[in-house]
C-alpha positions in Angstrom: 88.6 21.6 -62.5 84.8 21.9 -62.1 82.2 21.0 -64.7 81.1 24.6 -64.8 84.4 26.5 -64.5 84.0 30.0 -65.9 80.3 29.7 -66.5 78.0 32.5 -65.4 74.5 31.3 -64.3 71.3 32.8 -63.1 69.0 30.5 -61.0 65.5 31.5 -60.1 63.8 30.3 -56.9 67.2 29.5 -55.6 66.7 30.6 -52.0 65.3 27.2 -50.8 64.7 23.6 -51.9 65.8 22.4 -55.3 66.9 25.8 -56.5 69.2 26.2 -53.4 70.8 22.9 -54.2 71.4 24.0 -57.8 73.1 27.1 -56.7 75.3 25.4 -54.2 76.4 22.7 -56.7 76.9 25.2 -59.5 79.2 27.2 -57.3 81.1 24.1 -56.2 81.6 23.3 -59.8 83.1 26.6 -60.6 80.2 28.7 -61.8 79.6 32.3 -60.7 75.9 32.4 -59.6 73.2 34.9 -59.4 70.8 33.6 -56.8 67.3 34.9 -57.5 64.5 34.5 -55.0 61.6 36.8 -54.2 61.4 35.1 -50.8 57.6 34.7 -50.8 55.4 32.0 -49.2 54.3 28.9 -50.9 51.3 30.8 -52.4 53.5 33.6 -53.7 52.5 36.1 -51.1 55.1 38.3 -49.4 58.7 39.0 -50.0 61.9 38.4 -48.0 65.5 39.0 -49.2 66.8 36.7 -46.5 66.7 33.3 -48.3 68.6 34.5 -51.4 71.2 36.3 -49.3 71.7 33.3 -47.1 72.5 31.1 -50.1 74.9 33.7 -51.4 76.6 33.9 -47.9 77.0 30.1 -47.9 78.5 30.1 -51.3 81.0 32.8 -50.5 81.9 31.2 -47.2 82.9 28.1 -49.2 85.1 30.2 -51.5 82.6 30.6 -54.4 81.2 33.7 -56.2 77.6 34.7 -56.0 75.3 37.7 -55.8 71.7 37.9 -54.7 68.8 39.1 -56.8 65.3 39.5 -55.3 63.2 41.0 -58.1 60.0 39.3 -59.4 61.0 37.5 -62.5 57.4 36.9 -63.5 57.5 40.5 -64.9 59.3 41.5 -68.0 61.2 44.2 -66.1 62.1 41.9 -63.2 63.5 39.3 -65.7 65.4 41.9 -67.6 67.0 43.1 -64.3 68.0 39.5 -63.6 69.9 39.3 -66.8 71.4 42.7 -66.2 72.5 41.6 -62.8 74.5 38.8 -64.3 76.2 40.9 -66.9 76.8 43.8 -64.5 78.2 41.6 -61.7 80.1 39.0 -63.7 80.4 40.4 -67.3 78.1 38.0 -69.1 75.6 35.2 -69.0 76.0 31.5 -70.0 73.3 29.6 -68.1 69.7 30.1 -67.1 68.0 27.7 -64.7 64.3 28.6 -64.4 63.1 27.0 -61.1 60.8 29.6 -59.3 57.3 28.4 -58.6 54.3 28.6 -56.2 51.2 26.5 -55.4 47.6 27.6 -55.1 45.8 24.3 -55.5 42.1 24.0 -56.0 39.6 22.1 -58.1 38.5 23.5 -61.4 34.9 24.0 -60.4 35.8 26.3 -57.5 39.2 27.8 -58.4 39.4 31.6 -58.2 40.6 33.7 -61.1 43.3 35.1 -58.8 44.7 31.6 -58.0 44.7 30.6 -61.6 46.5 33.8 -62.7 49.1 33.7 -60.0 50.3 30.2 -60.6 50.4 30.6 -64.4 52.1 33.9 -64.0 54.9 32.7 -61.7 55.5 29.4 -63.5 54.9 29.9 -67.2 55.3 33.7 -67.5 58.2 33.6 -65.1 60.0 31.1 -67.4 59.1 33.0 -70.5 60.2 36.4 -69.2 63.6 35.2 -68.1 64.0 33.2 -71.3 63.0 36.2 -73.5 65.7 38.5 -72.0 68.4 35.9 -71.9 67.6 35.0 -75.5 67.9 38.6 -76.5 71.3 38.8 -74.8 72.6 35.7 -76.5 71.2 36.8 -79.9 73.0 40.1 -79.7 76.3 38.4 -78.8 75.8 35.9 -81.7 75.0 38.6 -84.2 78.2 40.4 -83.1 80.2 37.3 -84.1 80.7 35.7 -80.8 80.5 31.9 -80.5 77.9 31.6 -77.8 77.6 28.4 -75.7 74.5 29.1 -73.8 72.2 26.7 -71.9 68.7 26.9 -70.4 67.2 24.4 -68.0 63.5 24.8 -67.4 61.5 23.2 -64.6 58.4 21.2 -65.6 56.6 18.7 -63.5 55.1 15.2 -63.7 51.8 17.0 -62.9 52.0 18.6 -66.3 53.5 15.9 -68.4 53.0 12.3 -67.1 50.9 12.3 -64.0 48.0 14.7 -63.9 47.1 15.5 -60.3 43.6 16.4 -59.3 43.4 19.9 -57.7 46.4 21.2 -59.7 44.8 22.3 -62.9 46.5 25.7 -62.8 49.9 24.2 -61.8 49.7 21.3 -64.3 48.6 23.6 -67.2 51.5 25.9 -66.4 54.0 23.1 -66.3 52.7 21.6 -69.5 53.1 25.0 -71.1 56.7 25.1 -69.9 57.5 21.8 -71.7 56.0 23.2 -74.9 58.0 26.4 -74.5 61.1 24.4 -73.9 60.8 22.5 -77.2 60.0 25.7 -79.2 62.8 27.6 -77.7 65.3 24.8 -78.4 64.4 25.1 -82.1 64.6 28.9 -82.1 67.8 29.4 -80.1 70.0 26.7 -81.6 71.0 29.2 -84.3 72.5 31.4 -81.6 74.5 28.6 -79.9 72.0 28.1 -77.1 70.6 24.7 -75.9 67.3 24.4 -74.1 66.1 21.5 -72.0 63.7 20.8 -69.2 63.5 18.6 -66.1 60.4 17.2 -64.3 61.8 16.7 -60.8 60.4 14.8 -57.8 61.9 15.8 -54.4 61.1 17.0 -50.9 60.4 20.8 -51.0 58.1 23.3 -49.3 55.7 22.8 -52.2 55.6 19.0 -52.3 55.3 18.8 -48.5 52.2 21.1 -48.9 50.6 19.1 -51.7 47.5 17.3 -50.5 47.8 13.5 -50.7 51.5 13.7 -51.3 53.0 15.7 -48.4 53.0 12.8 -46.0 54.8 10.6 -48.5 57.6 13.1 -48.9 57.8 13.8 -45.2 58.2 10.1 -44.5 60.9 9.7 -47.1 62.2 6.7 -49.1 65.7 5.3 -49.0 67.6 3.0 -51.4 69.7 0.0 -50.5 72.5 2.3 -49.5 70.3 4.3 -47.2 70.4 7.3 -49.5 67.3 9.6 -49.3 65.6 9.4 -52.7 63.6 12.6 -52.0 66.6 14.7 -51.1 66.5 17.7 -53.4 70.2 17.5 -54.0 69.5 14.4 -56.2 68.2 16.7 -58.9 71.1 19.1 -59.3 73.8 16.9 -60.9 71.6 16.5 -64.0 71.0 20.2 -64.2 74.7 20.9 -63.8 75.5 18.5 -66.7 72.9 20.1 -69.0 74.4 23.5 -68.1 77.9 22.5 -69.0 79.6 24.1 -72.0 80.4 20.8 -73.7 77.0 19.1 -73.2 75.4 18.4 -76.6 71.8 17.8 -75.5 69.0 20.1 -76.5 65.2 19.9 -76.9 64.7 17.2 -74.3 62.6 16.7 -71.2 63.9 14.5 -68.4 62.1 13.1 -65.3 64.5 12.9 -62.4 64.0 11.4 -59.0 66.4 9.8 -56.6 68.6 7.5 -58.5 66.6 7.5 -61.7 66.7 9.8 -64.8 64.1 9.2 -67.6 63.9 10.7 -71.0 60.3 11.7 -71.7 58.6 11.7 -75.1 55.7 14.0 -76.1 52.3 13.3 -77.6 52.4 10.5 -80.2 49.9 9.0 -82.6 48.4 5.8 -81.1 45.8 5.0 -83.7 44.3 6.6 -86.9 40.8 6.2 -88.3 40.1 7.5 -91.8 37.3 8.0 -94.2 36.7 8.8 -97.8 34.2 11.7 -98.1 32.6 13.6 -95.2 32.6 12.0 -91.7 29.3 10.7 -90.3 28.8 10.9 -86.6 27.7 7.3 -86.3 30.9 6.2 -88.2 33.0 8.1 -85.6 31.1 6.6 -82.7 31.6 3.1 -84.1 35.3 3.4 -84.9 36.9 5.9 -82.5 38.9 4.2 -79.7 37.0 4.5 -76.5 33.7 5.6 -78.0 31.9 2.3 -77.2 29.1 0.7 -79.3 27.8 3.9 -80.9 25.6 6.9 -80.3 22.2 6.9 -78.7 19.3 6.3 -81.0 
């Protein structure tokens, strides 16, 4: 018996890297999988049906069930077609794993509008579009009286939640938006029987190998005492499979996952409060606000 026996899952960006590992593990654990991948380059340019089909072929060769989907899920229509692919191919949908992403790094002072828009579109809108159509599917089933046991796992990043990375303003902003979307969706979709969580993974992928200042670290690799590769993307997938399981109770959480470590992340919190009676004066704020120093210039 597999953890995901009978579950029907769509996984975006599943032709390579972390998404590929998700798809392979989900199939081994008994899920029927829609492998979505546009097949583009790191920067989102181009298309290639080969990566998605190669993962499907690998799953089928091992006795699993999978179909390929190569539409662009950063459009409403592409995301709708992904949900339709699951229902047409396998008769339903239980799990969404949003994983697709690209990189177009650049410093804020010189970033082009096209590079900003492309990264936010693929990451944030790509998550939102798939979530919207999956949520509509689950809402309809719930309203019809069905007991839905849906699950969504979104993909955030340390760059957007714990470790801002210079040169990734577009990427970090999109990933921070994904965490916010996750928490809002968890509240909204609970009534329909759907859980929503997010992960912030660290692993060796095409994108991390191409990240300035980090690529060499990922290429060199780090091993634990047993010799296990801590940057292997397969390290990420067991957590995702658990969060996708029908009997998992967790919702509204964000987890950092790397190698042999899983951390539960918390959001913004109040560190210190200053208050006044009556209107604020600028000099009072300058004297009392943490980090403001000795005051304002005379």
